[in-house]
C-alpha positions in Angstrom: 0.7 1.7 -24.6 2.7 4.6 -23.0 2.3 3.3 -19.4 3.8 0.0 -20.4 7.2 1.5 -21.2 9.9 -0.1 -19.1 13.3 1.0 -20.3 14.6 4.4 -21.5 14.4 3.3 -25.1 10.8 2.3 -24.7 10.0 5.6 -23.0 11.5 7.4 -26.0 9.3 5.4 -28.4 6.3 6.0 -26.2 6.9 9.8 -26.4 7.2 9.7 -30.1 4.0 7.7 -30.4 2.2 10.2 -28.2 3.5 13.1 -30.2 2.5 11.5 -33.6 -0.9 10.3 -32.3 -1.7 13.8 -30.9 -0.7 15.4 -34.2 -2.9 12.9 -36.1 -5.9 13.7 -33.8 -5.3 17.4 -34.3 -5.3 16.9 -38.1 -8.5 14.8 -37.8 -10.2 17.7 -36.0 -9.0 20.2 -38.7 -10.3 18.0 -41.5 -13.6 17.5 -39.7 -14.0 21.3 -39.3 -13.2 22.0 -42.9 -15.6 19.3 -44.0 -18.3 20.7 -41.8 -17.8 24.2 -43.1 -17.8 22.9 -46.7 -21.0 21.1 -46.1 -22.5 24.2 -44.5 -21.6 26.3 -47.5 -23.1 23.9 -50.0 -26.3 23.3 -48.0 -29.3 25.3 -49.0 -31.4 26.4 -46.0 -35.1 26.0 -46.2 -38.0 26.1 -43.8 -37.1 26.3 -40.1 -33.4 26.4 -40.8 -33.9 29.4 -43.0 -35.9 31.3 -40.4 -33.3 30.5 -37.7 -30.6 31.7 -40.1 -32.3 35.1 -40.5 -32.8 35.2 -36.7 -29.1 34.6 -36.2 -28.2 37.4 -38.6 -30.6 39.8 -36.9 -29.1 38.9 -33.5 -25.6 39.5 -34.7 -26.6 42.9 -36.0 -28.3 43.7 -32.7 -25.3 42.6 -30.7 -23.1 44.9 -32.9 -25.4 47.8 -32.0 -25.4 46.8 -28.3 -21.6 46.7 -28.3 -21.4 50.1 -30.0 -23.7 51.6 -27.3 -21.6 50.0 -24.5 -18.4 51.4 -26.0 -19.9 54.8 -26.3 -21.2 54.9 -22.7 -17.8 53.5 -21.5 -16.0 56.3 -23.3 -18.3 59.0 -21.8 -17.9 57.6 -18.3 -14.1 57.7 -18.7 -14.0 61.5 -19.3 -12.9 63.8 -16.5 -15.3 65.8 -14.4 -18.3 64.9 -12.4 -20.9 62.8 -14.2 -24.5 62.3 -13.2 -25.3 58.9 -11.6 -27.8 58.0 -14.4 -24.8 57.6 -16.8 -23.6 54.6 -14.8 -27.0 53.1 -14.7 -27.3 53.4 -18.5 -24.0 51.7 -18.9 -25.0 48.8 -16.7 -28.3 48.5 -18.6 -26.4 48.4 -21.9 -24.1 45.7 -20.7 -27.0 43.6 -19.4 -28.7 44.0 -22.7 -25.5 42.9 -24.5 -25.2 39.8 -22.4 -28.9 38.9 -22.9 -28.6 39.3 -26.7 -25.4 37.2 -26.7 -27.0 34.4 -24.8 -29.9 34.5 -27.2 -27.5 34.3 -30.1 -25.8 31.3 -28.7 -29.1 29.5 -28.3 -30.3 30.5 -31.8 -26.9 29.3 -33.3 -27.3 25.9 -31.6 -30.8 25.5 -32.9 -29.6 26.5 -36.4 -26.8 24.0 -36.2 -29.2 21.3 -35.1 -31.7 22.2 -37.8 -29.1 22.4 -40.6 -27.0 19.5 -39.5 -23.9 21.6 -38.9 -21.7 19.9 -36.3 -18.8 22.4 -36.4 -19.6 23.8 -33.0 -19.6 20.3 -31.4 -16.3 19.6 -33.1 -14.7 22.8 -31.7 -15.9 21.9 -28.2 -14.4 18.4 -28.5 -11.2 19.9 -29.8 -11.0 22.2 -26.8 -11.6 19.3 -24.4 -8.9 17.2 -26.2 -6.3 20.1 -26.0 -7.1 20.6 -22.3 -6.6 16.8 -21.7 -3.3 16.8 -23.5 -2.0 19.9 -21.6 -2.9 18.1 -18.4 -1.1 14.9 -19.5 2.0 16.8 -20.7 2.3 18.5 -17.3 2.7 15.2 -15.6 6.4 14.0 -15.1 7.4 11.0 -17.2 10.0 8.7 -15.9 12.9 8.1 -18.3 13.9 4.8 -16.8 17.2 3.0 -17.5 18.6 1.6 -20.7 17.6 -2.0 -21.6 20.8 -3.7 -20.5 20.7 -2.0 -17.1 17.0 -2.4 -16.7 17.2 -6.1 -17.3 19.9 -6.6 -14.7 17.5 -5.7 -11.9 15.8 -9.1 -12.5 18.4 -11.1 -10.5 16.2 -14.0 -9.5 14.7 -16.7 -11.7 11.2 -16.0 -10.4 11.3 -12.3 -11.5 13.0 -13.2 -14.8 10.1 -15.6 -15.6 7.5 -13.0 -14.6 9.2 -10.4 -16.7 9.3 -12.9 -19.6 5.6 -13.3 -19.6 5.1 -9.5 -19.2 7.3 -8.9 -22.2 5.3 -11.4 -24.3 2.1 -9.6 -23.3 3.6 -6.2 -24.1 4.9 -7.4 -27.5 1.4 -8.8 -28.3 -0.2 -5.4 -27.5 2.4 -3.6 -29.6 1.7 -5.9 -32.6 -2.0 -5.3 -32.1 -1.4 -1.5 -32.0 0.7 -1.7 -35.1 -2.0 -3.6 -36.9 -4.6 -1.2 -35.8 -2.4 1.7 -37.2 -2.1 -0.2 -40.5 -5.8 -0.5 -40.7 -6.2 3.2 -40.1 -3.7 3.9 -42.9 -5.7 1.7 -45.3 -8.9 3.5 -44.3 -7.3 7.0 -44.7 -5.9 6.0 -48.1 -9.3 4.8 -49.3 -10.9 8.1 -48.1 -8.1 10.1 -49.7 -8.5 8.3 -53.0 -12.2 8.8 -53.0 -11.9 12.5 -52.3 -9.1 12.9 -54.9 -11.3 11.2 -57.5 -14.1 13.6 -56.7 -11.9 16.7 -56.8 -10.3 15.6 -60.1 -13.7 14.9 -61.6 -14.9 18.4 -60.6 -11.7 19.9 -62.0 -12.0 18.2 -65.4 -15.8 18.9 -65.7 -16.7 21.6 -68.3 -16.7 25.1 -66.9 -20.2 26.6 -66.7 -20.8 30.3 -67.2 -21.6 31.5 -63.7 -22.9 35.1 -63.6 -23.5 35.1 -59.9 -20.3 36.4 -58.3 -21.2 35.0 -54.9 -21.8 31.5 -56.3 -18.5 31.6 -58.2 -16.6 32.6 -55.0 -18.3 29.8 -53.0 -17.4 27.3 -55.7 -13.8 28.3 -55.7 -13.7 28.2 -51.8 -15.2 24.8 -51.9 -12.6 23.4 -54.2 -9.9 25.0 -52.1 -11.3 23.4 -49.0 -11.4 20.0 -50.7 -7.7 20.5 -51.7 -6.9 21.4 -48.1 -8.7 18.3 -46.8 -6.7 16.2 -49.3 -3.5 17.7 -47.9 -4.7 16.9 -44.4 -5.4 13.3 -45.6 -1.8 13.1 -46.9 -0.4 14.4 -43.6 -2.5 12.0 -41.5 -1.4 9.1 -43.7 2.2 10.1 -43.3 1.7 10.5 -39.5 0.1 7.1 -39.2 3.0 5.5 -41.2 5.5 7.1 -38.8 3.4 5.9 -35.9 3.4 2.3 -37.3 7.2 2.6 -37.7 7.5 3.7 -34.1 5.5 0.7 -33.0 7.7 -1.5 -35.1 10.9 -0.1 -33.5 9.3 -0.5 -30.1 8.5 -4.1 -30.8 12.1 -4.7 -31.9 13.2 -3.2 -28.6 11.0 -5.5 -26.7 12.4 -8.5 -28.7 15.9 -7.3 -27.8 15.0 -7.3 -24.1 13.4 -10.7 -24.7 16.8 -12.1 -25.9 18.6 -10.5 -23.0 16.1 -12.0 -20.5 16.4 -15.4 -22.2 20.1 -15.3 -21.7 19.7 -14.5 -18.0 17.1 -17.3 -17.6 19.4 -19.8 -19.2 22.3 -18.6 -17.0 20.1 -19.1 -13.9 19.1 -22.6 -15.0 22.7 -23.4 -15.7 23.7 -22.4 -12.2 20.9 -24.5 -10.7 22.0 -27.5 -12.8 25.6 -26.9 -11.7 24.5 -26.8 -8.0 22.6 -30.0 -8.6 25.7 -31.7 -10.1 27.8 -30.4 -7.1 25.3 -31.9 -4.7 25.5 -35.3 -6.4 29.3 -35.1 -6.4 29.3 -34.0 -2.8 27.1 -36.9 -1.8 29.4 -39.3 -3.7 32.5 -37.8 -1.9 30.8 -38.1 1.5 30.1 -41.8 0.8 33.7 -42.4 -0.2 35.1 -40.6 2.8 32.8 -42.4 5.3 33.7 -45.8 3.8 37.1 -45.6 5.5 37.8 -49.0 7.3 39.2 -47.3 10.5 35.8 -45.8 11.3 33.2 -47.7 13.3 30.1 -48.7 11.3 27.7 -46.8 13.5 30.0 -43.7 13.6 30.4 -43.9 9.8 26.6 -44.1 9.3 26.0 -41.1 11.6 28.8 -39.0 10.0 27.5 -39.9 6.5 23.9 -38.9 7.4 25.1 -35.5 8.9 27.3 -34.7 5.9 24.7 -35.7 3.4 22.0 -33.6 5.0 24.5 -30.7 5.2 25.3 -30.9 1.5 21.7 -31.1 0.5 20.7 -28.2 2.8 23.5 -26.0 1.5 22.6 -26.8 -2.1 18.9 -26.1 -1.4 19.8 -22.8 0.1 21.8 -21.8 -3.0 19.0 -22.9 -5.3 16.4 -20.9 -3.3 18.7 -17.8 -3.5 18.8 -18.2 -7.3 15.0 -18.7 -7.5 13.8 -16.0 -5.2 16.9 -14.0 -4.1 18.0 -12.9 -0.7 15.1 -11.8 1.6 14.4 -8.1 1.5 12.3 -7.8 4.7 15.1 -8.7 7.1 13.4 -7.9 10.4 10.3 -9.9 9.3 12.4 -12.8 8.1 14.4 -12.8 11.4 11.2 -12.7 13.5 9.7 -15.6 11.6 12.9 -17.6 11.7 13.2 -17.0 15.5 9.6 -18.1 16.0 10.1 -21.2 13.9 13.3 -22.1 15.8 11.6 -21.5 19.1 8.8 -23.9 18.2 11.2 -26.5 16.7 13.7 -26.3 19.6 11.2 -25.9 22.5 12.1 -29.2 24.0 15.8 -28.3 24.1 14.9 -24.8 25.6 12.8 -26.4 28.3 15.5 -29.0 28.9 18.1 -26.2 29.3 15.9 -24.4 31.9 15.3 -27.8 33.6 19.1 -28.0 34.1 19.0 -25.0 36.5 16.3 -26.9 38.5 18.3 -30.1 38.7 21.5 -28.4 39.9 19.6 -26.6 42.7 19.3 -27.5 46.3 16.5 -30.1 45.8 17.8 -31.3 42.4 19.7 -34.4 41.3 23.4 -35.1 41.5 25.8 -37.8 40.3 25.4 -41.0 42.4 21.9 -40.4 43.5 19.3 -43.1 43.4 16.3 -41.6 41.6 13.1 -42.5 39.8 12.3 -40.6 36.6 9.2 -41.3 34.5 8.7 -44.6 36.4 12.4 -45.8 35.8 14.7 -46.4 38.8 18.4 -46.0 38.5 21.6 -44.4 39.7 22.6 -41.0 38.2 25.8 -41.0 36.2 25.7 -37.6 34.4 23.7 -34.4 34.7 24.4 -32.3 31.5 23.0 -29.1 30.1 20.3 -30.9 28.2 20.3 -34.5 29.3 20.5 -36.6 32.5 21.9 -40.1 32.2 21.5 -43.0 34.7 22.1 -46.7 35.0 18.8 -48.6 35.5 18.4 -50.6 38.7 14.9 -52.2 38.2 11.4 -51.2 39.2 9.7 -51.3 42.6 9.2 -55.1 42.5 12.7 -55.8 41.4 15.8 -56.4 43.5 17.4 -52.9 42.9 20.4 -54.4 41.2 21.9 -52.7 38.1 20.5 -54.0 34.9 23.4 -52.7 32.8 21.2 -50.5 30.7 22.0 -46.8 30.4 19.0 -44.5 30.1 19.1 -40.8 29.1 16.3 -38.3 29.7 15.9 -34.7 28.5 16.0 -32.3 31.4 12.5 -31.1 30.6 11.2 -33.7 33.0 12.3 -31.4 35.9 9.7 -28.8 34.7 7.0 -30.8 32.9 7.1 -34.1 34.8 8.1 -35.4 38.2 11.1 -37.2 39.7 12.0 -38.9 43.0 15.4 -38.7 44.6 15.9 -41.4 47.2 19.5 -40.4 48.1 18.8 -37.2 50.1 17.9 -36.9 53.7 14.3 -37.7 54.6 13.7 -39.8 51.5 11.7 -42.5 53.1 9.4 -45.0 51.4 6.9 -47.7 52.4 7.8 -51.2 51.2 5.9 -54.4 51.5 6.5 -58.2 51.5 3.9 -61.0 51.1 4.2 -64.4 52.7 1.8 -67.3 51.9 0.8 -69.9 54.5 -1.5 -72.9 54.5 -5.0 -72.4 55.8 -4.6 -75.3 58.3 -2.1 -73.4 60.4 -2.8 -71.1 63.3 -3.1 -68.0 61.1 -3.5 -65.4 63.8 -0.7 -66.7 65.9 1.6 -66.9 62.9 0.7 -63.4 61.9 1.3 -62.1 65.4 4.8 -63.7 65.5 5.6 -62.2 62.0 4.4 -58.8 63.1 6.5 -58.9 66.2 9.6 -60.0 64.3 9.1 -57.1 61.7 8.6 -54.6 64.5 11.9 -55.7 66.2 13.8 -55.6 62.9 12.5 -52.1 61.8 12.2 -50.5 65.2 15.3 -48.3 64.8 14.4 -47.4 61.2 10.8 -46.4 62.1 12.0 -44.2 65.0 14.5 -42.4 62.8 11.9 -41.9 60.0 9.3 -40.5 62.5 11.8 -38.0 63.9 12.9 -36.8 60.5 9.4 -36.5 59.2 8.2 -34.6 62.3 11.2 -32.3 62.2 10.7 -31.5 58.5 6.9 -30.9 58.8 5.4 -27.4 59.2 3.0 -27.1 62.1 1.4 -30.1 63.7 0.2 -31.8 60.5 2.4 -34.9 61.0 2.5 -35.0 64.8 0.2 -38.1 65.0 1.9 -40.0 62.1 2.8 -43.6 62.8 5.8 -45.3 61.2 5.3 -48.7 62.7 5.0 -51.7 60.5 1.5 -53.1 59.6 0.4 -56.7 59.0 -2.8 -57.6 57.1 -4.3 -60.9 56.0 -5.6 -61.7 52.6 -7.2 -64.9 51.2 -5.7 -66.6 48.2 -6.2 -69.7 46.1 -3.4 -71.5 48.0 -4.3 -70.4 51.5 -3.7 -67.2 53.4 -1.3 -64.3 52.3 0.2 -62.3 55.1 1.1 -58.8 53.8 3.6 -56.9 55.8 4.1 -53.1 55.2 7.1 -51.2 56.8 9.0 -48.0 56.3 12.6 -47.9 55.1 15.1 -45.7 53.5 15.0 -45.9 49.7 18.8 -46.5 49.6 18.5 -49.4 52.1 15.4 -50.9 50.6 17.0 -54.0 49.1 19.1 -54.8 52.2 16.1 -54.3 54.5 13.9 -56.6 52.4 16.6 -59.3 52.3 17.0 -59.2 56.2 13.3 -59.4 56.7 12.9 -62.3 54.3 15.7 -64.2 56.0 14.4 -63.5 59.5 10.8 -64.5 58.6 11.9 -67.7 56.8 13.8 -68.8 59.9 10.8 -68.0 62.0 8.4 -70.0 59.9 10.8 -72.9 59.7 10.9 -73.1 63.5 
């Protein structure tokens, strides 16, 4: 339970529990050693155990003799004056013999313990290991932590408060389990104490027998004394376990106190969220009331209301998220992710802003130009940072007159798409007109007269177009280009269609088409 301590109060209770538990374990070892020695004294050795007992006694006597010899040789070697080298060899031999006999004694003692059922040696080894473990544990630093009120204040967000709530419930359950386990140990120790006390009292009230053997009498007295000591150890262990149970109870009460503090903080966070929700509802109602003013246009009011409602909801959501999860701790990471998200969300506007630099360049678009953007023809009225606006003039088959519709494009078309500007020098285009005649007429003669009339009408335009195209070409790629009009014949369901193709300026397309139609109609009428 000690690693689960959170606050300074819990750490203090954990230290008390460790101290009491360690004391109880030490007393358990002491009682086990006394019980083992008492059983050894009362056990009568027979057979192999008796032989091993005699062997142990002989080895102890032999070790005493070896030790006396080592001490004698050591004393002789320490005297002044030159000593022969054989003295040192004798000392080494004596020490080696002492070590050999000691090892043999250890083995014989273990065999005797195993044969007689004496586990005192094993208990001593386990006690030494336990003490070494406790020394190592005590050498580690233990954090004192903060008092409960300050420790609970670090849970500033609702998410951490709820997580700590469940952690406290689990810690309280474990503490209750530990307290119940301690109570079970108290019951078991009390039962053992009562059984041993009844046995001791029964032996004390038994009639005294005349014991002539002095050794037997002393052994009996020592046995009763050891049993009294074990009873005292039982009392001490029971008292220690009771104190340990009390510590667990105080620890549990401390966790319940933290539970109440955390409950208050959770209720306060929920109240803040509820208050923010109420403010969002009131803000939405206020926005609807403000935008219902009769002086505002219906469309403007609808737009303003949508913007304000989204702003209120977004602001309220941000405050609720701050209460739930708190302010972000990894600021560089959050900024990087936010920048990446904004870049993805606003990529069209970023490309549109870069396209603006293309449009204001030498070969860009200016106000008043006749252009074609994404298949839409029109006259440019505005070139902004993000958008280009124009008045539609109809498509290729139209008359080129304004339709009255205003069209706006994001400037990204200058980078991702294509556009045509018909208002700059050299912006020539091929146009065509189709005239239908009856199949009974002299088709070839009529086509020849139409071709001649179109050549006369477009002669000046074709010459200017050829000069500009050859002047703007690099190398000789356009030297053989012809800009003269072309006439072709096509059959149709009503007769013959004469298709005339000619070159003209984009800005003069409508005027040129009207003049050609007028001239050809007069020609056909004649």
